[in-house]
C-alpha positions as CSV (number, residue, x, y, z in Angstrom):
1,X,-30.6,0.5,-27.7
2,X,-33.2,3.3,-28.0
3,X,-33.1,6.4,-25.9
4,X,-36.0,5.3,-23.6
5,X,-34.5,1.9,-23.1
6,X,-31.2,3.4,-22.2
7,X,-32.9,5.7,-19.7
8,X,-34.8,2.8,-18.1
9,X,-31.6,0.8,-17.7
10,X,-30.0,3.7,-16.0
11,X,-33.0,4.2,-13.8
12,X,-33.4,0.6,-12.8
13,X,-29.8,-0.3,-12.6
14,X,-28.0,-3.4,-13.9
15,X,-27.5,-6.8,-12.4
16,X,-24.6,-9.2,-12.7
17,X,-25.4,-11.6,-15.6
18,X,-23.9,-15.0,-16.4
19,X,-21.5,-13.3,-18.7
20,X,-20.8,-10.2,-16.6
21,X,-22.4,-6.8,-17.0
22,X,-20.7,-3.8,-18.7
23,X,-23.0,-1.3,-17.0
24,X,-21.8,0.1,-13.7
25,X,-24.6,2.7,-13.1
26,X,-26.6,1.8,-10.0
27,X,-25.3,-1.8,-10.4
28,X,-26.8,-4.4,-8.1
29,X,-24.1,-7.0,-7.3
30,X,-25.9,-8.8,-4.5
31,X,-26.5,-11.9,-6.5
32,X,-22.8,-12.4,-7.1
33,X,-21.8,-11.7,-3.5
34,X,-24.6,-14.0,-2.2
35,X,-23.3,-16.9,-4.3
36,X,-21.6,-20.0,-2.8
37,X,-18.2,-18.6,-4.0
38,X,-18.4,-16.1,-1.1
39,X,-19.9,-18.4,1.6
40,X,-17.9,-18.2,4.8
41,X,-15.6,-15.4,3.7
42,X,-15.0,-12.3,5.8
43,X,-17.0,-9.6,4.0
44,X,-16.8,-6.8,6.5
45,X,-19.2,-5.9,9.3
46,X,-21.2,-3.0,10.6
47,X,-19.1,-1.2,13.1
48,X,-19.1,2.1,15.1
49,X,-16.6,4.5,13.6
50,X,-14.0,5.5,16.1
51,X,-11.1,7.8,15.5
52,X,-8.8,8.7,18.4
53,X,-6.4,11.6,18.3
54,X,-2.6,11.1,18.3
55,X,-0.6,13.2,20.8
56,X,0.8,16.1,18.7
57,X,4.2,15.4,20.1
58,X,4.2,12.1,18.1
59,X,2.9,13.5,14.8
60,X,5.4,14.0,12.0
61,X,8.0,12.0,13.8
62,X,10.4,9.1,12.9
63,X,10.9,6.8,15.8
64,X,14.1,4.8,16.2
65,X,12.5,1.6,17.5
66,X,10.6,-1.5,16.4
67,X,7.1,-1.1,15.1
68,X,6.1,-4.3,16.8
69,X,4.9,-2.1,19.7
70,X,3.8,1.4,18.5
71,X,3.0,2.7,21.9
72,X,3.0,6.3,20.6
73,X,-0.2,5.5,18.6
74,X,-3.6,4.9,20.2
75,X,-6.1,2.4,18.9
76,X,-8.0,3.6,15.8
77,X,-5.8,6.6,15.1
78,X,-4.1,6.1,11.7
79,X,-5.8,6.3,8.3
80,X,-3.3,4.6,6.0
81,X,-0.3,2.4,6.2
82,X,2.1,2.4,3.3
83,X,5.3,0.4,3.5
84,X,7.8,-1.9,1.8
85,X,9.2,-4.4,4.3
86,X,12.8,-5.6,4.1
87,X,13.1,-8.7,1.9
88,X,15.3,-10.7,4.2
89,X,17.8,-11.5,1.4
90,X,21.1,-10.5,2.9
91,X,21.0,-6.8,2.1
92,X,22.8,-4.6,4.6
93,X,19.6,-3.7,6.4
94,X,18.2,-7.3,6.5
95,X,18.4,-9.9,9.2
96,X,19.0,-13.5,8.1
97,X,15.7,-14.9,9.2
98,X,14.0,-18.2,8.1
99,X,10.9,-17.8,6.1
100,X,8.9,-18.8,9.2
101,X,10.6,-16.2,11.3
102,X,10.2,-13.5,8.6
103,X,6.5,-14.2,8.3
104,X,6.1,-14.1,12.1
105,X,7.9,-10.7,12.3
106,X,5.7,-9.2,9.6
107,X,2.6,-10.6,11.2
108,X,3.4,-9.1,14.6
109,X,3.9,-5.7,12.9
110,X,0.8,-5.9,10.8
111,X,-1.2,-7.0,13.8
112,X,-0.1,-3.9,15.5
113,X,-0.9,-1.9,12.4
114,X,-4.5,-3.4,12.5
115,X,-4.8,-2.0,16.1
116,X,-3.8,1.5,15.2
117,X,-5.8,1.8,11.9
118,X,-9.2,3.5,12.0
119,X,-12.2,1.3,10.9
120,X,-12.0,1.3,7.1
121,X,-8.4,2.4,7.3
122,X,-6.2,0.9,4.6
123,X,-2.9,-1.0,4.7
124,X,-0.8,-1.0,1.5
125,X,2.2,-3.3,1.2
126,X,4.8,-3.1,-1.6
127,X,6.5,-6.5,-1.9
128,X,8.5,-8.4,-4.6
129,X,8.7,-12.1,-4.8
130,X,12.1,-13.8,-4.6
131,X,14.3,-16.6,-5.9
132,X,13.8,-19.2,-8.6
133,X,14.9,-22.5,-7.0
134,X,12.2,-22.5,-5.8
135,X,10.4,-19.3,-6.4
136,X,9.1,-17.7,-3.1
137,X,5.7,-16.0,-3.6
138,X,6.1,-13.7,-0.6
139,X,3.0,-11.7,-1.7
140,X,0.8,-14.8,-1.3
141,X,2.2,-15.6,2.1
142,X,1.5,-12.0,3.2
143,X,-2.1,-12.2,1.9
144,X,-2.6,-15.4,3.9
145,X,-1.2,-13.8,7.1
146,X,-3.2,-10.6,6.7
147,X,-6.4,-12.6,6.3
148,X,-5.5,-14.4,9.6
149,X,-5.1,-11.1,11.3
150,X,-8.6,-10.1,10.2
151,X,-7.8,-7.7,7.3
152,X,-10.2,-7.5,4.3
153,X,-8.4,-7.6,1.0
154,X,-9.4,-4.9,-1.5
155,X,-7.1,-5.9,-4.4
156,X,-3.6,-5.9,-5.6
157,X,-1.7,-3.5,-7.9
158,X,1.1,-4.5,-10.2
159,X,3.9,-2.0,-10.3
160,X,5.4,-2.4,-13.8
161,X,9.0,-1.3,-13.6
162,X,9.7,-2.3,-17.2
163,X,11.2,1.0,-18.2
164,X,13.9,0.7,-15.5
165,X,14.3,-3.1,-15.4
166,X,17.7,-4.6,-15.9
167,X,18.5,-5.8,-19.4
168,X,20.4,-8.8,-18.1
169,X,19.2,-12.3,-18.9
170,X,20.2,-15.9,-18.1
171,X,22.7,-16.4,-20.9
172,X,23.5,-19.9,-19.9
173,X,20.1,-21.0,-21.2
174,X,19.6,-18.3,-23.8
175,X,17.2,-19.5,-26.5
176,X,17.1,-22.9,-24.9
177,X,14.2,-24.7,-23.3
178,X,16.5,-26.4,-20.7
179,X,15.9,-23.9,-17.8
180,X,14.8,-20.5,-19.0
181,X,14.5,-18.1,-16.0
182,X,11.8,-15.5,-15.9
183,X,12.9,-11.9,-15.1
184,X,10.5,-10.0,-12.9
185,X,9.8,-6.5,-14.1
186,X,7.0,-6.0,-11.6
187,X,6.3,-5.8,-7.9
188,X,3.1,-6.1,-6.0
189,X,1.2,-3.5,-4.0
190,X,-1.3,-5.4,-1.8
191,X,-4.3,-3.4,-0.5
192,X,-6.2,-4.3,2.7
193,X,-8.6,-2.5,5.0
194,X,-9.7,-2.9,8.6
195,X,-13.2,-4.2,9.5
196,X,-15.2,-2.4,6.8
197,X,-14.7,-1.5,3.2
198,X,-15.8,2.1,3.4
199,X,-14.1,4.7,5.6
200,X,-16.2,7.3,7.4
201,X,-15.2,11.0,7.0
202,X,-17.1,12.6,9.9
203,X,-15.3,15.9,9.9
204,X,-15.5,16.3,6.1
205,X,-11.9,16.3,5.3
206,X,-11.1,17.1,1.6
207,X,-10.0,14.7,-1.1
208,X,-7.1,16.1,-3.1
209,X,-7.0,13.6,-6.0
210,X,-7.8,15.0,-9.5
211,X,-10.2,13.4,-12.0
212,X,-7.2,12.4,-14.2
213,X,-5.4,10.9,-11.2
214,X,-8.4,9.0,-10.0
215,X,-9.0,7.4,-13.5
216,X,-5.3,6.4,-13.7
217,X,-4.7,5.3,-10.1
218,X,-7.8,3.0,-10.0
219,X,-6.3,0.9,-12.8
220,X,-4.6,-2.3,-11.5
221,X,-1.3,-1.8,-13.3
222,X,0.9,1.2,-12.4
223,X,3.9,2.1,-14.6
224,X,6.8,4.2,-13.3
225,X,10.5,3.7,-12.9
226,X,12.2,2.3,-9.9
227,X,14.3,4.7,-7.7
228,X,18.1,4.4,-8.0
229,X,19.7,3.2,-4.7
230,X,22.8,5.4,-5.3
231,X,20.7,8.5,-5.6
232,X,18.8,8.0,-2.3
233,X,21.4,6.2,-0.2
234,X,19.3,3.2,0.6
235,X,19.7,-0.3,-0.9
236,X,16.0,-0.7,-1.9
237,X,14.1,2.6,-2.0
238,X,10.7,2.9,-3.6
239,X,10.0,6.0,-5.7
240,X,7.9,8.8,-4.3
241,X,5.3,8.1,-6.9
242,X,4.3,4.9,-5.2
243,X,3.2,6.3,-1.8
244,X,2.0,9.5,-3.5
245,X,-0.6,7.5,-5.6
246,X,-1.8,5.5,-2.6
247,X,-2.1,8.6,-0.4
248,X,-4.0,10.5,-3.0
249,X,-6.3,7.5,-3.7
250,X,-7.0,6.3,-0.2
251,X,-6.8,9.3,2.2
252,X,-8.2,12.8,2.8
253,X,-6.2,16.0,3.4
254,X,-4.7,16.1,7.0
255,X,-5.0,12.3,7.5
256,X,-2.2,10.4,9.2
257,X,0.1,8.1,7.2
258,X,2.1,5.3,8.9
259,X,5.2,3.6,7.6
260,X,6.5,0.9,10.0
261,X,9.6,0.4,8.0
262,X,10.7,3.9,7.2
263,X,13.8,3.1,5.2
264,X,14.7,6.3,3.3
265,X,11.6,8.2,4.4
266,X,9.9,8.2,1.0
267,X,6.4,7.7,2.5
268,X,6.9,10.6,4.9
269,X,8.0,12.9,2.0
270,X,4.9,11.8,0.0
271,X,2.7,12.6,3.1
272,X,4.0,16.1,3.4
273,X,3.8,16.6,-0.4
274,X,0.0,15.9,-0.2
275,X,-0.6,17.9,3.0
276,X,-0.9,14.8,5.2
277,X,0.8,13.9,8.5
278,X,3.1,11.0,9.1
279,X,4.4,8.6,11.8
280,X,7.3,6.2,11.0
281,X,9.5,3.6,12.6
282,X,12.8,1.9,11.9
283,X,15.2,-0.2,13.9
284,X,18.2,1.1,11.8
285,X,19.5,4.4,13.2
286,X,21.3,5.2,9.9
287,X,18.0,5.0,8.0
288,X,16.1,7.0,10.6
289,X,18.7,9.7,10.1
290,X,18.5,9.4,6.3
291,X,14.7,9.8,6.4
292,X,15.0,12.9,8.6
293,X,17.5,14.4,6.2
294,X,15.2,13.8,3.2
295,X,12.3,15.2,5.1
296,X,14.3,18.3,6.0
297,X,15.5,18.7,2.5
298,X,11.9,18.5,1.1
299,X,10.7,21.1,3.6
300,X,13.6,23.5,2.7
301,X,12.7,23.1,-1.0
302,X,9.1,24.0,-0.2
303,X,10.2,27.1,1.7
304,X,12.4,28.2,-1.2
305,X,9.6,27.7,-3.7
306,X,7.2,29.7,-1.5
307,X,9.6,32.6,-1.2
308,X,10.2,32.9,-4.9
């Protein structure tokens, strides 16, 4: 392509062709989104941006209560939810719920999350699928339920845990076609938003993500090791890299991060690490205390570094 033709293409933009379009400069995708494939789908709406302040007494707090009723948070007050719900598989912090009961519980909590998110606010859910006889695609059930609530889906990330995955295999069917069992070395991070795809930034808060981070975090596969349960003191902790990446990508400095299943407090630590605020909930007192200890330890480490 000659220099003038390349300039004209940049100036006039690209359009989605029958075989896709590699150009993404001033790209017009209206033809694609007006196709029958998208008929009847929720594609967002024009809304008035509302952001209500949270009482300062409820900021940077871990609440020992169910997040089914987050009365401490007004409507349209939280900018990002990051969580990993319990998997209901008999771990010490799980209830033995039926699949229907489990989905209904999550749906009540995510409906409450929808209420407290600002327009355009994001909800990010880390989930692993379970079992083999049959396989339970929890991520697909959550996607269905989030759509029912009214969330818009932005995409899904695959967390590749390959470097820390177990080396065990199903030796009973080793090298046999009888019943080979797949070993999951990934989990999902499902990304949704409320009402509209773009979040307003009326008070001009600052993005803190670097160019290198943005290029890496916008890829659909993330690779980092899982956190050791024995190190954290929780049966299923996620590593701080997971909420850190999401917070950097989806929020501005001083935004409020919500975790309705606080667990070991990793999302809270990541919020402080990135100069954000947090609000978190858990019905297990031991894990609320664990989260508070980890938060206190992080703050003490920051003070020590500052005084050096």
